[in-house]
N, C-alpha and C positions, 0 to 999 in steps of 0.2 A: 505496500500500500504505500502511495505516495501523496505527501502531504506538503504544500507551501505555507513558509510562513507571510506573516501579515505584512512584512516589507517586500514580499517579492524578491528576494536577494539570493534567496539559498534553497534549496529542496533537501528535505527529509526524509530521507528514509528509512523508513520501519522496522525489523526485522522482528522476528518473534519472539526473542530476549526481551525488549522493551515493553513487551505488553505482557508476557508469562505471567506475571501477579493474576491480570484482569480476566485471563483465560482457565487459572487452575479449577476453578471450580466446573469446567465444562465436563473435565473427567471422571467428578463423582456427580451428576446429576443424569440419571436413569428417569426413562420416561415412566410413568405409571400405566396399569393397565385397566378397566371395567371391571370393577366389584363383579360376584356372580349374584344374581338377583335369587331373591331366597324362591321365587316360582318356581327358577329354572328348575329341569329335573336332577341336574348336576350340583344344586346346592347340596351342600352339607351341612344342616344345623349347629347349633351347640347340643350338647350332651341332653341337658335340659328343657331342650325347646322341645323337643322329641314328643313329649305327652302336655305340653303347657298349653291351655287352653286358650291363652291370648295370641301365641303364634298360628295356633291353629284358626284360628277367629281371622288375623292379619293374614294370611291366605286366602280364605273363603274371598276374602271383600278384594285382594286384587284378582282374584281368578274373576270374583263377578265383570270389574272393570275389563280385562281382556275379554269380557267378549263384544265392548265398544271399541277399545282402545288397546289393544295387545303392547303396543310399545309402552304405552304409558305406566300400565300395570307392571311391564317388565323395567322399566327405572325408576318408580318407586321404588322395588323390592331391592335395588343396588343403594338405597340410602345408607349413608353409615350407620345413621341411628336404627336401622332394622337388622344390620348384619351381625350385630353378637345377641341376638333373642329380643323380643318381645315384651316389654314392661305393660301394666296397665294405662300408663298414660300414652304409649307410643301407641298402644291399639285403640284410644280413644281417637287420636288425632287422625289416623287412618279412617276415622270411620266421620268424622267431621270430615275432611278429605272425599270420603267417599257421597256423602250427602250431599257436598256442591257438585260433584261431578252429576250427579242422580239430578241435582235442580235442573241444569241446561251444558248436558253435554257436548252441544254443538262451540259454544263460550271457548269451556274448556276445551278441548281440544285444540281450537282456533291459537287460543295463548301456548297450549304447550306445544304445539308443532315450533314456536319460536323461541321458546326453552330449551329444545331441543337441538338449533343451530349453534348452541353455545356452548364453543369448544369441539373436539375433535371427538366422537362418540364411540371411535374402536383404542382409542387411546384414555380419556378421564377416565377416573377412577365412578364417576356419578354425574349427574344433570343437578348441576350447584342450585342454576334457579328455581328448580324442584325443590331442593332442599330448603331454597328460603320461603317459598309456599308450607311445607313441613314447618317451620319454624312460626311463622305466621299462627296455624292452628294450634300447637305447640303453647303458644303463649296467648291464647285464647282470643287471635288479632283476627279470625279470619270468619270472615260469617257471608251471607248474602247481600248483606247492606253496607259490609265492606270489602268487597268483593276484587282483588285486583287484577283478575283476572279480566273483567271488563275493560274496553279499552287498555289491554295492556301493552306494556314498556315494561323492559327490564329495569332503566333505572327508578320508577316508581316501582315496581316491586323491592330492588334493592335498596331504594331511601325507609322502609315497612319493613322490611329483615333482620339488615344487616346493622345495628344500632352496639356501635362499639363503644359506647357509653354506659352500656346495662347492661349487668350481669345475668342471665337466663339459663336457661338449660342446663341444671345442674337438680341435683337431690341430695338433701339431707336428712338422716334417722333421726328418728323425733327425738330421740335423748339428747342430740346434738343441739337440736333448734333450741331445745327448752335450753339446756345448759349455757350459751350463746345467751340466749334473753336473760337470764339468771345473772349472765354477766356483764347488763347494760348498766352502769355507773350511776345515770340520772335515773332517781324514783319513779318519776310522772312515767319516762319514757319505757322504762321495764313495765310497771303497771299498764301502760296501754296496750304492749304486743301481750302480757298474761290474758288480758281481756278478750282480746282480738282471736287467740288462738282456736277457741272452739269452734268459732263462726266461720273465720274467714279461711278461703284455700290456702292449703302449704306452701303453695310453691309462688303465694301473693305474698305472704310471710315472709319466705326468704329472699323476694325483691326487694322490700322493702329494708331488711337487715342491711342486706348488702349497699341499699342505695344509704343506709345512715353512716355505714363504716365509710363508705366511700368520701363522705361530706362531712362526719364528724366521726374519725376513729378513735378520738380520745375517750368519748363515750364511754367506751368497752375495756374491760381490762383484759391487759394481755394475754391471758389465757384464752380469750374470748374471740380477740382478734387474731390468735393463735389458727384457733377452728375454723374461724369464717376463711383464713388463706387457705388453708387445707384443703378445703372444700370447693374451692375455687381453682384446683387444678384442669378440671373439664370444664374450663369454660370456654367458648366457643372462638374464640378467636388468642389463646392463650397458648398454643400448640404448637410451633414451626409446620412440625409436619403434616398437622390436621390442615394448618392455612392454607398451607401451599399446593396440596392437594385440592381444595376447593377451587384456588384460582387457577383454575385450568382454562379458560380463554384470555387475549387478550383484553376485551371487555372489561371482565371481572378483574383482571389486575391494576389495570387504568383505574377503572372505580374504586379498589382500594388503596391504592397509593396516594388518591386525589385526597380523599377523608380522613389518611391516617396519617403520611409523611408528609415533611417540611424539610424544610432545605438548611441545612446545617452544616459550615466548615470547619474541617479540624482537620492539622495536617496527621500524617503518618499511618495515615490509612488508604490500605491496596481497592482491587475488587476482587479479592478472593473468598471464599467461601466465609470465611471469619463474619468479612465486612459484611454479606449475605446478612448471617444470623445478629449482626453487631442494628441493620436498618430494622431487623425487624422487632428484636429485641427493644429499642431506643424509639421507633419510630422517625429517626430524623437520620440525614445524612448528606454526604455532597453528592454531586454529579456522578462519580462514579462509584459509588456505593450503591446509589438508589437505582442507576442503569443495570449495576451487577443483579441486585432484587429482580428485576424485570427480568434480566436474560436468566437467571434461573427458573421462575415460573414459569415463563415460555418455552424452554426446553423441557422442562416436565412433563408438561403439556402436549408435548410434540411439535411445537413448532418451531422452523430453522429461524435461530436470533444468534447474533453478538454484538458485540459493545464496539464504540467505533469513536476515534478523536474527530472533533469536527472543530472548522476553525472560525473565528468569527472575526471580523475585522474593528468593531466596535467596545470588544470586550473589556473591561476593566482589570481582569487577572492578564496574565502573561507570563512566559517561561521562555527557556533559552530556544523552547520551539515555535513560541508565538503567543496569539491569542488563542485558548482553545476550550472545549466546553464538550462533555463526555454522553451521548447519547445509547439507547439500543433500537437498532435496525433489526425486521423483522418480516418474513413473509407469508402472505395469507391467501390459499388460490394462486400462486402465481406471480401476484399482488406484492409491490413492496411499501414498507410502513415505517416509519418512527413513532416509538414511545418514550416521548421527553416529559419527566414528571420528575428530573434531579435538577430545579430554578431554583434562583435565590427569590424570583420574580411571584408570578404562578403558576402553576404547570400547565405545561402545553397538551398533553396527553397523547393521544393518537392521533398521527398525520400522514397522510400518503408522502410518499418520498419526493415525490417533483414540487408539492405544493410545498413543505418544507423549507425547499432551498429556496424557493421564491419570495416565501413571507418572510421570512428569517432572515436571510441575507446570509447563513453560513457558507460556509465552503462544506459540503458535503461532496466527494468526487465520485464517481462514476469506479474508480479506483478500486474505494471499498466492496463495493457489489462484485465488480472481477474478482476481489479474492473471496468473497462469499459463497462463489457457485463452486 
């Protein structure tokens, strides 16, 4: 790859040694493969599920759905929430989704067809937008009056379901819950919880506790805080592998990065795998770090992607190579795109390759794509 510096006086030829750190992660990033649907004849359920009534009911629901939409039933059965057995709560979620489907199968099928096209079905573990719908039902926010499938759009669905600052989808034992409540130092607050426990749904009590924990951690004893922290290990956005499996398309990666990441420059950080995890953990990074995260997720999801250095004549940052910035280049159906969310100003997101060059004035040269082939 050949890059021309700002002055135009020299040509800098980049060898693989100059960008080795940037691409270390390429060798440790295997693509995923689809989960086996629980309605697939070859699916092997957990041993305890063989005689479990919830599991039998879940399969019956999916079988009913398959009579009208076999693909929908199969994709529902791939969701990670259903892969390790079916709880009573998860069975109820499927019942809510089934009721919504029966009420208006045409609208549901039309929206699902759009969901299915997000990501590469032959590589992704599951359909992430369908999981988002599952979460809405799990959180008690899916019904006919608030149906995200009517006039469906991916953004509207994610705006409702991907709530990064709300902890949900976990479950505490009853004795844990009571112990945490007794560990609230403020008597009035403690008594409110004790009063509400017999009448309110357990998941609501848990959500209120976590909300109070995030806003006012000092009202809990050290022991209670520790119990809450231990209960949050299954939080929807806490585990690196779980989240990167979910980010299985360019659209989903772009949405996540725009909502979660902020630009932060700190010297000494390269673009290797540890920096990918650094960005995930801290929700911040500079252009190389964020682009490395983008590249990792895209490759994991089965897309061809690479990081490239581009030259900007008006950049306030300079180096011996001139003024530069890093973005992630990738392909979808043979078309070239740039994802640029590692910016000190606003994230640029996904832009067609040719349009990015024209609008941004960057020197993103064809040599990059020749090397990409």
